[in-house]
C-alpha positions in Angstrom: 118.1 78.3 73.0 119.1 75.3 70.7 116.0 73.4 71.9 113.9 76.4 70.9 114.6 75.7 67.2 115.0 71.9 67.5 111.8 70.9 65.6 110.6 67.3 66.2 111.2 65.0 63.2 107.5 64.0 63.0 106.6 67.4 61.6 108.9 66.8 58.6 109.8 70.5 58.3 112.4 72.9 59.7 111.5 76.0 61.7 111.7 78.1 58.5 109.7 75.5 56.7 106.9 75.7 59.2 106.9 79.4 58.9 106.5 79.2 55.1 103.7 76.7 55.4 102.0 78.8 58.1 102.1 81.9 55.9 100.8 79.9 52.9 97.8 78.6 54.8 97.1 82.0 56.3 97.7 84.4 53.3 96.2 82.4 50.4 92.7 82.3 52.0 92.8 86.1 52.5 93.9 86.6 48.9 91.0 84.3 47.8 88.7 86.3 50.1 89.9 89.6 48.5 89.3 88.3 45.0 85.8 87.3 45.9 85.1 90.4 48.0 85.9 92.9 45.2 83.1 91.9 42.8 80.7 91.2 45.7 81.4 94.7 47.1 80.8 96.3 43.7 77.4 94.6 43.4 76.5 95.8 46.9 77.5 99.3 46.0 75.6 99.2 42.7 72.5 97.5 44.2 72.1 98.8 47.7 69.4 96.3 48.6 71.9 93.5 48.2 74.3 94.7 50.9 72.2 93.8 54.0 71.6 90.1 53.0 75.2 89.7 51.9 76.4 91.1 55.2 74.0 88.9 57.1 75.1 85.7 55.4 78.8 86.5 55.9 78.3 87.4 59.5 76.4 84.2 60.2 79.2 82.2 58.6 81.8 84.1 60.6 79.9 83.2 63.8 80.5 79.5 63.1 83.4 78.3 65.3 86.5 77.6 63.2 86.9 74.1 64.7 83.3 73.2 63.9 83.8 74.5 60.4 86.9 72.3 60.0 85.1 69.2 61.3 82.3 69.7 58.8 84.7 70.0 55.9 86.8 67.0 56.8 84.3 64.6 55.2 84.7 66.5 51.9 88.3 67.7 51.8 90.0 65.4 54.3 92.8 66.4 56.7 94.3 68.8 54.3 95.3 72.4 54.0 92.1 73.0 52.0 90.1 72.2 55.1 91.8 75.0 56.9 91.9 77.5 54.1 88.2 77.4 53.1 86.9 78.7 56.5 89.6 81.3 56.6 88.7 82.6 53.2 85.0 82.8 54.3 85.9 84.6 57.5 87.9 87.2 55.5 84.8 88.1 53.5 82.9 89.4 56.6 85.9 91.8 57.1 86.8 92.7 53.5 83.3 93.2 52.0 82.2 96.0 54.4 85.7 97.5 54.2 85.5 97.7 50.4 81.9 98.9 50.4 82.6 101.7 52.9 85.7 102.7 51.0 84.0 102.8 47.6 81.0 104.7 49.0 83.3 107.3 50.5 84.4 108.4 47.0 82.9 112.0 46.4 80.1 112.1 44.0 81.9 115.0 42.1 84.7 112.6 41.4 82.3 109.9 40.1 80.5 112.5 37.9 83.9 113.7 36.5 84.8 110.1 35.6 81.5 109.5 34.0 81.8 112.7 32.0 85.2 111.5 30.7 83.5 108.4 29.4 84.3 105.9 32.1 81.8 103.0 32.3 80.8 101.4 35.6 83.6 98.7 35.5 86.3 101.1 34.5 85.2 103.7 37.0 85.2 101.1 39.8 88.7 99.8 38.9 90.5 103.1 38.0 88.7 105.6 40.3 86.8 104.1 43.2 89.2 101.3 44.2 92.3 103.5 44.2 90.6 106.0 46.5 89.3 103.2 48.7 92.8 101.8 49.2 93.2 103.0 52.8 89.9 101.3 53.8 90.8 98.1 51.9 94.2 97.9 53.5 92.7 98.5 56.9 90.4 95.5 56.3 93.3 93.4 55.0 95.3 94.1 58.1 92.5 92.7 60.3 91.8 89.8 58.0 95.5 88.8 57.8 96.2 89.0 61.5 93.1 87.0 62.2 94.0 84.4 59.6 97.5 84.0 60.9 96.2 83.3 64.4 93.4 80.9 63.3 95.7 78.7 61.2 97.0 77.1 64.4 93.6 75.7 65.2 94.0 73.4 62.2 96.4 71.2 64.2 93.3 70.0 66.2 92.1 68.2 63.1 95.5 66.7 62.2 96.6 69.3 59.6 100.4 69.1 59.4 102.8 71.9 58.7 101.7 75.0 60.5 103.2 76.4 63.7 100.2 75.2 65.6 101.6 71.7 65.5 104.4 72.8 67.8 101.8 73.3 70.5 100.7 69.7 70.2 104.3 68.5 70.1 105.1 70.6 73.2 102.7 68.5 75.2 103.5 65.2 73.6 107.3 65.5 74.1 107.0 67.6 77.3 108.9 70.4 75.7 107.3 73.8 76.7 109.9 75.7 74.7 108.0 74.5 71.5 104.8 76.1 72.7 106.7 79.4 73.4 108.3 79.0 69.9 104.8 78.7 68.3 103.2 81.6 70.2 106.2 84.0 69.7 106.7 83.1 66.1 103.0 83.5 65.3 102.9 86.9 67.0 106.0 88.1 65.2 104.6 87.0 61.8 101.4 88.9 62.5 103.4 92.0 63.4 105.7 91.8 60.4 102.9 91.2 57.9 100.8 94.0 59.4 103.8 96.4 59.1 104.3 95.4 55.4 100.6 96.2 54.7 101.1 99.6 56.3 104.1 100.1 54.1 102.0 99.0 51.1 99.3 101.6 52.0 101.9 104.4 52.1 103.2 103.2 48.7 99.8 103.1 47.1 98.5 106.4 48.6 101.3 108.9 48.3 98.7 111.7 48.2 97.8 111.0 51.9 101.4 111.8 52.9 101.3 115.1 51.0 97.9 116.0 52.6 99.4 115.2 56.1 102.2 117.6 55.5 
């Protein structure tokens, strides 16, 4: 078991340090994707003709293999975290934009009419009425995006990105230590499960009315 946590010195991080770096490289792109997805989704809801081309563009970008995306970016951003984070942020858009659009469109017209009658403008109605009601759909999208991002970060080791848990896979072959590969796989899976559980908890916290309805 001691070898399981004995991280090679070439990684320059402890096991907990690798976890922190892995989470940073995985979660920051999803956060950036969410920040971009919110206004894009609002435009798609307001201008319905815009949704199909936006969905087409994000889907095409999502179809690009992550390794190919990384290789293209290396010439511009080098072997850095940014090279890994940019594709992950783009990938999150194809999940988050439809989730937000579907959630916002599910808001009853009576609710929107009541908000308009109370003097809510489009932006205020979107932020204070539509988004809160769309929280379950948004959290569902975030759960998929986060788990996908946590798993894809490990691919960054193939381009020389240092820090994430994926580097343990490379070192397991270099040092002939299979326990490092097991460490990488198990830790990544546990991280995905823990973050997913936290998002479920956040959904319960933000939507207490759903619990009351269930009762």
